[in-house]
Structures are given as C-alpha cells and as structure tokens.
N, C-alpha and C positions, 0 to 999 in steps of 0.2 A: 463337532469341530473343536479342535484344541484352541485354547485361548491365544497362544502365540501366533496363530495363523489368522486371527480375526482381522478383516479389513475394516478400518475405522472410517472409511469414506461412505457417504450416503449412497445406497444403491439406487440407481435411476432406471426406471422401467419404461417400456413402450407406452405411449399415451392411450388413454381410454376414449372410446367413442361415446359421445353424449347420448346418442339415440339408443344405445344399449342399456341405458340407465332409466329407472323409474323415478318418480318424484320422491318416493320413500328412500331411495338410495342416497339422496343428498342429505348431509347432516347439518349444513349451514349455508347461508348465502350472504352476499354483500355486493356492493357496486364494484369495489376494487379490492383485490387480494394482493398484498405485498408479501413476497417471500424473501425473508432476510431482514432482521431488525437491527442493523447497524446505523451509521450516520446517513447513508444514502437512502435506506429504507425508511428511516424516520422522517427525513425531509420529504420524500415522496408521499408518505402517508399524511403528513401535515398539510401539504398542498392539496391533495385530493380531498381531504376532510374540509379544507377551507372553501371548497367549491360545493359543499353540501353532500358529498358522496359518503355512503356507508363504507367504512374501511376496516378490513381485518388485516393485521400484520402477523405473519407466522414466522417462527424461528425454531431451529432445531434445539436450541438451548434456551436461555432466558434473555436474550438480546445483548447487544453491544458489539459482538464480533471483534474484528481487528481495530475498529474505531475506538472502542473503549480501552484497548491496550496501547493505543498510540500516545504520542506526546501532546495531542490536542492542539497541534499547530495548523492554522488555516492560512494558506498563501493568499494574500490580499494586497491590492495596491491600487494605483490610479488616483491616490490622494485620500486615503482613509483618515479619519479623525486622529487616529493614533500616530500616523506618519506626520501629520501636521503638528500635533502637540510635541513631537520629538524634534521638530525643526527640519523635517525632510520634505522636499518637493518631489512629487511623483505625478504621473499622468497615465491615462489608459494607453496612450501611444507608446510611452516609454516602457510600460509593462508589456505591451504587445511585442515591441522590438526585441526585448530580452527573451520572452517566452517563444518567440518565433525561432530563435536559435536553439532553445532547449527541446522543443517539441518536434522539430524536423518534419513538419507536414503530416503528423499523425491525425490531425483534424484540419478542416479547411480554415483558411484565413478568416472567413466570415464568422465561423464559430469561435475561433480564438479571439477575434475582436469583441464579440459579444461577451465572452467569458471575462475579458478585461474590463469592458464597459460596465458589466453588472457586478464587478467585484465589490465596490463600496456598498451597493444596495444589498448584496448577499450577506455581507458582514453585519449590516444594520438589521437584516432579517433574523440572523442568529441572535443578535442582542435583544431583539424583540421577543425572542423565546427564552430569554434568561441567561444567555452566554455573556461573559464579560471579557473584555480585552483591555490592554493598557499599553503605555508608550515608553516604558523604561527600557533602555538599550544596554546590553552588557558591554564591558570594556572591549574595545576592538570591533564589536558588533558581529563578529564571525565566530561561530562555534557549531558543533554538531547538535547541541541542545543547551539552552541557557540555564544558568543556575536560578534557584528560587529568588524571586524579587525582580526578575528581568523577563519581559514579555514581548519585545519587538526586536528582531535580529535579522541579519543577512542569512537566509536559510538555504541559499543556492550558490550560484557562481556569479552573482551580481558584481562582485568586486574583482573578479578575474579579468585582466585586460582583454583577452580574446573574446570575452562575452559582453564587454561594455558597449553600450550604445552611445548615441550622441548626447544623451542627458546623463548627469551624475547619477551613480547608483543609489538606490533607495532600499532600505530593509523592508521586506514584505512578509516575513515570517511572523504571524500574529499568534502567539501562544495564549491559549485560554487561561484566564486568571485562576490560580489555584495552587495547591501545594503538590510537589512531586510531579509525576507523569500526569498530564492534565487531560488525556483523552477520556478517562473515566468521568471527569468533571463535565466536559462538553457533552458526552453521551447522556449522562444523567439529566442534563437540562433538556435535551431533545426528547428523551423518553418521557419525562414529566410533562412536557408540552403535548406530546401525543395523547397521553392519558387525559389531560385536561380537555383536549379537543374532542374526546369521545372516540378515539381510535380503539378498536377492540383487539387486544393481543391474544394470540393463540400460541402458547409457549410449549417447549419440549415437543415440538411437532415438526418433523422433517418432511419436506415435500419430496415425493418419490416419483411422481409422474403427473403429466398434464392431462387435462380433459379437453377434447376438441370436438367441434360439431362436424357435420358432413362436409362443410366447405374448408375445413382446416383451421377455423377460427378457434382460438383458445378461450374456453368458457369456464375454466376452473382448474382445480388441482386436487390430487389425492395426497393427503398427508398422513403420516404415521405418528400417532400421538401417544405419549406416555400417559397412563391413567392419572388424572388430576388428583392430587392429595394422597396418592398411594405411597407406600414405603419405598417402592422401586423408583418412583418419580423423585422423591427426596434424595435417594442415593444417587440417582442419575445426575441431578443438579449439583450435588456436593462434589462428586468425583470430577465432573466437567469443570467446575469452578477451580478445583485444586490443580487440574492440568494446566489451566490458563495461568494461574498464579505462580506456578513453579517452573514453567517452561524455560525460563532463562537460566535456571540453576541446575535442573535435572531433566534434560529433554528425553533421555531414555526412559526414566521412570514415568514421565508424563505420557509417553507413547503407550506404555502398559495401562495407564489409567484410561486412555482413550479406547483401548481394546475392551476394557470392562464396561465403559459407557455404551459402546456399540453392542456388546453382548446383551446388556439390559434392554436396548431397543429391539434387538432381534427377538428376545424372549417375551417382552411385555407390551410393546407398542401396538396400538390398534389403528386400523385404517379409518380415516374420515374423509368425506368428500365435501369440498367447499365450492359452491357455484359463485362465479364472479361475473356479474351482468355486463360490466364494461371491460373487464379484462384483468390481466395479471402483470405485476411488475417484479422482475427478478433482480435481487440485490443481495446476493449471498457472499460477495467478496470474490477473491481470486482462487487459486488452486495450489498454493505452495505446499499444503499438507497432502496433496495427492501425488504420491511418489511415482505412480505409474504414468501420470500425465507429464511430470517433470522429466522422467526418463525418456519419454517419447518426444517431447517438444524442446526441452532445454537440458540435455544431459550434462552440459558443462557446469550446471549449478546444482547437481544432485548432492554434493557434499556440503553445501552451504547451510548455515543455521537458518531455521525456518522463522521468518518474521510474519506474524499473523495470528489467527485464532483457529481452533479446531474446525470451525465451520468453513474455513477457506480450503475446501476440498473439491472445488470445481462443480458443486452440485447445480448451481445456477447455470453455468456454462453447459453442462450435460443435459439439463432440462430443456434449455433452448435448442440444443442440437437434436434432441429427440423429436422435435416438431419441425425440423428442417432449417433451423437457424444457421447462418453463416458466422464463422468465427475468424479471428484475425490476430496476428502478432502473438501467438501462443509461445513463441520462442523468446519473447522479450521478458527478461527478468532483471530486476534491479538488485544489484549486489552492493552492500554498504561497507566500504572500507574507509572509515573515518580516521584521519590522523590529525584532528583538531577538535578538542584539546588533547595534550598540552598545546598552547598557542604557538610555541616555537617549533614544534615538530615539522610543519611544512617547510621550514628553512633547511631541513635535511634533503636527501635525495632518495627517491624510490627507484630500485633497480630490479631487473629480472634475474633469473638464475645464471645468466651469462655475465652479469655485472653492468648491463646497459640500462640507462634511463629510458622510460617509455611514456612518461606523463609529466604534466605540470602538477607538482605536489600540493599546490594551494587550492586545487579544485574541490568541489563538493564531493563527499564520500562516495556517492553513487557514480559520479563521473570517473572516479578512480577505480572503483570496484568492477565496473563494466569491462575495461580492457584487461584488468588483472585476471578475471575469470575466463573471458572469451578469447584473449590473445596470448596470455602468458601461462596458461595451464593452471591457474590458481596459485602460482608460486611467485613471491616477491619479497624483497628486503627493504627496510627503511634504514639508511646509513646515516650515522651521526658521528661527529668527532667528540673528543672528550669535553670540550667547552659546551657544545650544544646539548650533550647528554646531561651534564650537570644542570644546565638551565631547565631542561625538561623535567628532571627529577624534582627540582625545587618547585616548579609550577604544579606538578602532580600532587605534591605534598601540601602545599600552602595556597594553591590557587582558588580554593573554594569550589572545586568541580564536584559533579555527582560521583558517587562511589563507582557507578558503572563506567565512568570515564577515567577516574584516577587509578583505581586498583588494577584494571587490565594494563594500563600504561606502565605502571610501576613494575608489574610482573614481567612485562615484555622487555623492559630495559634492565632488569636485575636478574631474572631467572632463565629466560630463554634467549640469551644474547650471545652472539659470536664476537670475538675480540681479536684485533691484530694491531701490532705496533706501527704498522705501515699499511697503506691501501693494498699492497700486494699480499702481505701476510693475511689481511682480512679476507681477501678474495680466496686465498688458499683454504682458509678455515671454512668458507662457505661453499667451496667447490665451484667457484666461478672461473671463467676463462682468464688466464694470466694476462694482465695488462688492460683488460676491459674496464674494470672498476677504477683503476688509476687514471685512465683516460677520461672516464666520465667525471671524476672529481676535478681533474685539471680544467676541463671545459667549463664545468659549473663554477669553479672558483674564479676563473677569468671573468665570467658574467657577473659574479657577486662583487668583484673589484671594479666593475664598470669598464672593463677592457674589451668586452664583447657583448652581443645580445644573447640572452638565454635561449637555448635551443628550443625550449617548449613554451616560451613566452611568459615565464614567471615574473611577477611584478617585483620591482626593486626592493620594496619593503619585506618581501618574503624570501630574499636571498641572504645568505650568510656564508662567509668563507669558512670552509671545512678543512683546516690544516693542522690542527692540534691533536697529536696522537695521545693515547691510543684511539683507534677507530672502532666503531661498534656497528654491528648489523642486527637489527631487530626483525624477527621473522613475522611478517604480516600476511603469510599465506593462508589459504582457505582452510587448511587442515590443522592449524595451530589451535588447540583447545582452549588456551588461556586468552586468546584474542579472537573470538568468534566473528566470522564474516557473514552477516545476515543477508537474507534475500527475500524478495516478494515478487509475485508475478504481476505483469502489466497488461497482458493480452486478455481478450474476452470476446463477447458477441458484437457483431457489427450492428450499429443502430443508425437510424435516420437522425442526423445531427440537429434537425429542426425540432424534433419532438421525443426522441429516445425510443421510437418504435423499433423493435428487433427486425432485422432484414433476413430474407432467405437467400439462397444461392444465386438467385436472379436479381438480387438487389431490391426486391419488393418487400413491403412491410408484411409481417405475419399478423393478421388481424387479432386484436385482443392481447398482444404480447409486447411489453416494454421492458427496458432494463436500465440500470443506473449503477454508479459506483464502479468498483473493480471487476464486476461481472461483465461490464460493457467496455468497449473501446471509448476512450475519452482523452481529456487533456493530458493525463499522466501516463498514457500508454506507450510512450517512446522511451523516456528516461525520467526517473523519479527525482524530484527535489523536495525537500522537507516542506510539508504543508500543502503540496499540490494535490495529493490524493484526497485529503479531506475537503479541500476547496472544490474539487471536481465532484465529490459526493453531494455537496450542497447544490452545485450548479446542475448536475445531471439528475439528481433526485427531485429537485423542484421542477425541472423541465418535464420529467416523466409523469409526476403527479398531476401537474396542470394539464398536460396533453391528454392523458387517459380520461380525465374528468370531462373533457370536451368531446369524447367519443360516444356518440349516441346511436342506439339501434335504428337502422333505417331499412325498412322492407326486408327484414330478416338478415341483413348484413350490418356492418358498422362503417362509419366514416374511417378513412385511412386504409380500409381493407380492400384486397383484391380477392376474387373468388379463386381459391387454390384447390388443387386436387386433394382429396381426402388422404390423410396419412394412414398407412397400414397400422392398425392398433390392436392391442389385446383388449378384450372386453371383460375380463374377470380380474378380480383382485388377487394378486399373487402374494403368498407368504414365503418366507425363507424355507 
C-alpha cells in the first residue's frame, strides 16, 4: 500500500466471542478497562479506582487527546468560590435557565439540573486532584479566550439579551491556572492523579474490537500495542506528538505524519487481549479526523479546520456500534467563527454573499459558525467602516491578545479585505446583490442611533453607527486560509443518563459497556460553548466510573444488563 493512501483511522473489527478464547489467550485482566485517556477517561478511571476497582486505561497514543490541546476551560457555575470572589452572584437555577436555552433538550431536564447542581462540587473535585482556578476577570469579561493572568470570563452567550434569564448574567468559564493554553496543565494534573491512585496505563495501544460473551455482554477488548521500548514505539510517539504540536500551523504536513504513524502501527503493533470483569468505558473523543464519517453525516463541515486530536477518529463510536450500540446527532458539528477579539469587531455587521445580515454579531463563536456553515454555504463577510476598522487594528496591535487572536485579525483587515468608498461600491467589489448591503447598513445604523430595534436583538453596547467611508469587507468564510474556521463533532453513542451505560437500538443497556465525554451524547451535544465539553467530561466521566464500579456479577450476568442475542462475531485475530 502506498503511503499516500494509508487511512489514519483506527480499523475497527467485528467483536470476538469470549467462549472461543482460552485462558492463555488473555494477556491481562482488570475490573474496569477505560479506552481513551483524555479528561473523560481520566475522570472515569479515578472514580472507578476510588471504589477499589483495578483499572487499566488504554490509549492509542500517550494520553491527553483533545483535552490536552484545549484551553483548559471548565464551564462551572451555581456559585463557585471563584464567582463569589469576583463579586458575582450565581445559582444552579440561573445556570439551568441559561443552559436550557443552549442545550435545546439534548439531555433531560433532570440530567441538566443535576449537571448544574453538581457544578460546584465537580470543580472542587478537580481542585482536590491538583487543578487550580482563579477569579480574575478580563476587561469586558467577554472574549474567545482570556489573556494570561485572567481566568474567569463569559465563555458563552450569557450577556446576549436573547439568552438572558431573570437573573443578572454571571461568568462561568473557569480557565485552569497556568501559562498559555491550559488544557495541557489540567490534563497533566488528572494524569498524575491517575498514576498516584494506581491506575495502570496501557499506552500506544489502540482498541480494535470488543470481546463479548454469549449473552452479548462486553467482557474485554482486543488492543493492538506497539512493542514497549522499541525503536518503532519511540518513533511512533515522536511523530504523533509532532502532528499534534504542528496541526495549527501545517495541517497537510501533519496529515502525512499521521499516515506514517498509522503505517508503523500496521507494521509493528501486536494484538493483546484484556479481560474486563466489570466492563469497558469508551472515552476516545469525537470523530472530526474521520473524513469518511464527516462526509457521511456532516458534509457541510468537510472544509472546516479540524479541532481535536488524531485520536478523534470515531474509534469509540465505531467500537460501540460494533456491538449494537445506538448513535445519535452525528450530524451535529460545532463550527467556531470567533469575531471577539478584537473587542470592537462585534459592532460591525456580518452579511452573507447577498449582503444580508443573518445573525447577532455579539453571539459566541459557535453560535455564529453554525448558521454560517449550515445555512450560508460557509460564505460570509464582516463589514466595518473606516472608524471601526481603525479601532480594531489598534486593539489587535496593542490589546494584549494572544498571537492566534491578533495576527489572523490583522491579516484579515490588511491583506484579504475588500474596499469601497460607499456601501454600493463595496457590494460590487464583493459580488453582492445591489442595494442589499446598503439596506442592511441603513437598518443597522437606525438601531445603533436608537431609532429602531435591532433586527437580531443586538445589545445597545454592541452597536455602533457605520457611516464613515471607506467601507471594508473582511472575508470570514470557511475557505479563507488566513482565518481558519475550526470544527469539532458533538454526536456520539446514546447512553442512559443516570449511569452512562451505552444503549442499544431498543434503548436497553448493553451489559458491561459505558461511555463518557465526546464519545457519548451529553450536555455539549447540541451546541458547544467554551468549557462545556470539559465540564461534561468531568460530569459524565465520574458518572460512568462510579456506575461501572457498582456493577457486580450476579448469576452469570451483571446488574443493569438484559440478556441480549449473541452478536455475530469473528473468532480469530485479524492482521492487515
């Protein structure tokens, strides 16, 4: 096979039947096998271990996944110590009211209320394992990601009028204390906690199929593991780490690195069988790196920049499906078109290729990116007048933003910009419908002057009259290489919301199988806001770890299980 054609996704095979195996076929055993060692897997492993379970956590690479590459923001509220120290009042009810709007019924009200009620204690739990959070709030409180020194901010749409509840908005984005992107800091603390607790890691070991007994209960998994300490294993780890580190700068080069990593697995990985007496927890992340699944379920997002890690290839999803699991919302993808910072950008207007506004520009980036990709064909412009453009350039230069915020903003305004002395001239330069852009600006300016209500409900503080020419249109489309529009998947396996047990097509739990994080349907599975995914990893990971620990063999079956027909399985280990 030529290297250019190597599929970097983990191959998933039909499950093995346990009764075809001898005792000698098993290489290791534990009470709980966790597949995927990101934040969700770490939280699940810690809780299972706290209940006295022997836990093995397996990972295709060396742990971390998308969690370690994230900003380390945990969405928390209801009256955290950090909120109180910053002078904000919040309650579980206010948090629920806001998230009810954002989640749109993706989970039950009972589960959402529990998520909100447990928010303070989950943050304390993270602190108990070494994580640190603080209460410093950036100027304005609203940004895509706060600068160093600031750790509490409005990470969603809390300040947008149409999302506001009866209570004053409160910041709920709790960024882990550290330098730079703090996901690596948070994950390092969780990883260290796992090792201190006695969780056994099984690294550079990709799960390729489940092992089930005659009733369909999951009793283990087959993993393909790179030989520990070998030259090939060291090369595998080095190339994989480089691909993660350089993804933002050279995605094409990183795709080639992933092909080399996969080829090493194909040539050198060896199968091992791990028995899991109580069951398996799937927590391998989403599937944004699986282009086949994206084309099948979310083709409108196939051009987006991939947000996540190499392990986000849908392996957990496909492992669950291989034993009859039900999936849901695979078409839900979060696309991030942030136009804050610069802080003044939301005072401009965002228009489609016709010159028509289609959103409130002050909303969270994912709330803007969703209609841009799904309804506008991925094409849109940010329109500024000369006055607002100068304000934005000054803020980008001297506002103390991150380089990944300031440099793309400057490039967008200086290099890839269309210009017109009048709105009609700008419309002509952009290929818009004559008169549409002029009409959009007239209506917006009337609202900015207080003569009318804004058509999309933009708050007064986010409006500014745009009447000083020349006028500028910044290309914020999905295909603009200098301003990438990232995306991550939100769908996954259906689970019992009380315990995280994976459900089959009849809505019954698959005995011995649980899931957490972005592999499963959860709080963040409708529309992403910053910190909500990590918060859900903690919530769902802890839930699965505790639930599986309380699953005990009873007369050859297990609690939570239903006797299910045996799955048609292969009984031999397949090699490429």
